[in-house]
N, C-alpha and C positions, 0 to 999 in steps of 0.2 A: 455130695455129688448132685443132689437135687438142686441145691442152691447154685451150683456152677452151671447146670443145665438151664435153669431158669434165667441165669444171667446171660447165657449165650442166646437163648431164644429171644429174650428182651432186647438184646443188642441188634439181632437180625430184624426184629420188628421196627425198631427205631430207624435203622438204616433204610428199610423199605419205605418208611414214611417220609424220610428225608429225600429219597430218590423221587418219590411221587410228587413232593412239593416242588422240587427243582424241575422235574420234567413237566409238571403241570404249568408252572409259571413260564417256562421257556416256550411251550407249545401255544400258549395263549397270547404271546406278544403280537404276532402278526394278525391273527384272527381278530383281536380286540381292535386294532387299528382299522382293519377292513370294515368291521361291523360299525365302528364309530363313523367311518367315512360314509357308509351306506345309510346311516341314520340321519345324516345331515340333509336338509331339504335340497333337492336338486334345483339348480339355477333356473332351469326351464320347465319345472313341474307345474307352475301356475303362471301362465302367460298373462292373464288378466292382471294379477297382482304385480307382475314384472312391469307391465306397461304403466301402471299407476305410479310405480316407484321411479321410472325412467325420467331423467331430466335432460334438457338440451345443454350441451357443453360448448363453450366458446372454443372454436378450433384453434385460434392463435395461442390461447393459454394452454390448451392441450398439447399442441405441437411443441411448445417451448419446454415442457417438462411432463412428458406422458406418464412417467413412472409415478408421479404424485397423484395421478388419477386412477391408479390400479384398483380394481375392485368396485369402482363406482358404476352404478346402474345408469345407463345413458341411452339416448335415442338419437339417430341422425336421419335426416332426409337428404337425399342426393341422387345424382345420376350415376348409373352403372357404367364405368369406363371399361371394365374387363370382368368377366365372370367365368369360373371354371368349376366343374363338378365331377366327382368320381367316387364311387363306393360310399354313398351316403355322406359325403363330405364336400363342402363347397367353399370357395374363396371369392370375394368380391373386392375389387378396388373401386371405392366409392368416392366420387367428387362431392363434397358436402357444402361448398360455399356457392350460393347463387349470386351471380352478377348480372348486370344489364344485358350482356351479350350471351349469357348462358351460364354453365357451371364451370367454375375455375378448376383447371387441371392441376393446379399447384397445391390445393388443399385436399389431400387424400387420406381416407381411413381404410385400413386393411381389415376386412371383415371376414371372419371364419364362422361357419355354421354347419350344422348337421342336417342330413336328409337333403331334400331338393326344393327348389323354388321355380316358379314359372317365369321369373324375371329373366330378361336377356339384356345384352349390351344396349345402352342408350335409354333404357327404362328409368323412370324416376321411382325410387323405392324409399320406404321408411324401415329402418332396422332398429330392433330393441335388444339390448344385451348388456354385457359387462365389459368394461374397459380392461385391457390386459397389458398396458404399457406400450411397447413399440415393436415393430417388425421390420427387419432388414431383408431386402431381396435384391436380386441382381436383374437389371433390365436387359433387354435384347442388345443394348449397346455396351453391356458389361459395366454399367455404372451401379455402384451400391447405393440403394435408396432406402432410407429409414423413415417410416411414417407411423403415426399412432395406430394402435390395433385394438380390436374388440372381438369377443365371442358373442355371436348373435343367437338369440332364441327364436326370433321371429323376423322374417323378411317379407314385407308386404308391399305390393305395387301401389304406387300413388303416395300422396303426402298425408293421407288420413284426414284431409280437409276438403270439403266439396267446394270447388271453385271453377270458374271458367278458364280453360287452358289458354295461355297466351298464343296469339297468332305468331307463327314462326316464318322466318324467311325461307322460301322454298329451297331445298337442297338441290344444287345443280349437279349434273353428272357429265362426265366426259369419257368417251370410249376410245381407248388407244388402238393402235394398229394391231396389237396382239389380241384385241377383243376383251381386254380387262376394263372394268369400270371403276373410275376413281371419283370420289365425292369430296366436297369440301369438308374440312375437319370439324366445323362447328355450325350450329344453327343459332341465329340470334333472334330473341323475341322482340316484337315490335313494341317500343316504348313510346308513350305520348311525348311529343316534342312541341315546343312553342313554334308558331309560324316563323320561318326563317326570313329575316329582313332581306330585301333585295339589295345586293351589294352595289356599290357605286360602279358605274361602267368603267371597264379597264380596256386600254388599247392592247393590241397584240404585242407591241414592242415594249410595254411598260413592265419593268421588273418590280415585283412586290417583295418587300422586306418587312420583317416584323417590327413595326414602329408604332408610335402612338396614333398613327393614321389608320390603323387596322379598323375595319368595320366590326360591329358586334358579332356578326355571323362568322367572320374570319377568326376572331378570338375564340368563339365557341367551338369552331372546328378544330383549332389547335388543342384546346382543353380536352375535347372528346377524343382526339387522336392519342394524346398522351395517356388518357385514362385507359383506352383499349390496350395500348402497349404495356401498361402495367400489369395486365392480366394474361395476355397471350402474345404470340409472335405473329407478325404480319409482314408481308412484302409491301413495297411502296404502293403498287397498284391494288393489292388486296386491301390495304388500309383505305385507299381512295374509294374503292367499291363499298366498303363497310360504312364509311361516312356518307356516301350517297344514299345508301340504304336508310340511314338515319335522317334522310331528307335534306341534307346539305346539298347545295348546288355543286356541280362538277368543279367550278372554279374554287369554291370554298373548300371542297374536299381535297383538292390538289394542294391548296395553300396549307391546310391542316397537316397533311402528310409531310410536305416539304419542310415545315417548321416544327415538327414533332421532336427533332433532335435524335431520331433513330439512326443507328448504324445498320444498314440493311444486310451486311454480311453477318453481323451478330444475330440479327433477327432470323436469318436462314439457319444459323447454327442452333438457335433455340428451337425452331420448328423441327429441325432434323432430330434433335434429341427427344422431343416430345413424341414424334412418330416412332422412334426406335424403342421407346418405353412400352409401346402397345403391341407392336408386332415386328416381325423380321423383314428386312429389306436387303436386296442386293444394292450395290452402289448405283447401278444404272436405274433401278426402279425408284430408289430414293430421290435421285436427281430429277427424274421425270415427275415424281409427286411434288417436289418443291417447285418445279417449273409450272406445274398445274396451279400451284398456289400463287402464281404470278411473280416468282423470283426469276431473275435473269439466269442465263446459263452459268455465268461466273459466280453468282451468289449461291446457286444450287450446288455447284461443285465445292464451294467453300463450306457449305453446310455438311455435305457428305464427308469432306476431309475432317471436319471437326469431330465427327463421331467414329473416326478410324476406318472409314470405308474407302 
């Protein structure tokens, strides 16, 4: 009887031990993962170290295969095209490629960060953080746009390098009858240019065509016009004005725009798309904005049609 009792008691003890082992191992699964996660150094716990690790990444390579850069500590300097903050969380659409006319709106990095920054739209900032692949979002015109993305630990105004800021072309304003103020979409830094040779005199009735008889300044105006069109959309008159700002004569600026090969309807469509990516427009307001950019009525309507308005 004693042996039987001992056997039963021993069996109960063994059963309890087994339950304890099973229960203990089951209850520790999640806490172990959480503890392990908490023990890992936070990405943003040491900003100084993060900045030292951060490297500049070529945007073209990043844009081609953003997933291959996942986890890389990087930094970007660029202009804030759009910024939104709410509940200690913020998002910046950052233009990261500097061109002669300004920051290219085609090279965008989607930056997410915690807390707040005093940066606002159009500010130049430097961000430090970790690349996270790509982000797809829907623009106001209902286009799906996919761009490289990163989680930033630091968003600092300025480039981090002391330098004399470039002189910029004054932003002109126009007040509509409704009292709204519209501004030009970009500012262009003044870049040193060689003195423009005086073109050979032309008569009012002489038709100029791109031939070997082009003057040096005419050839340069065409090259500059094509260069600008490679980065942004322009109306004919807007491109002429930009070339004049680059100190080309009016005749050379017109020649450059005329011989740039641009389709002005397509330029209106590109400009309309870029506006719709940043904010909402009614059909009428978008047409007015395009006309303010010196597109004709027909070109402005074509641009509005192209984005579904």
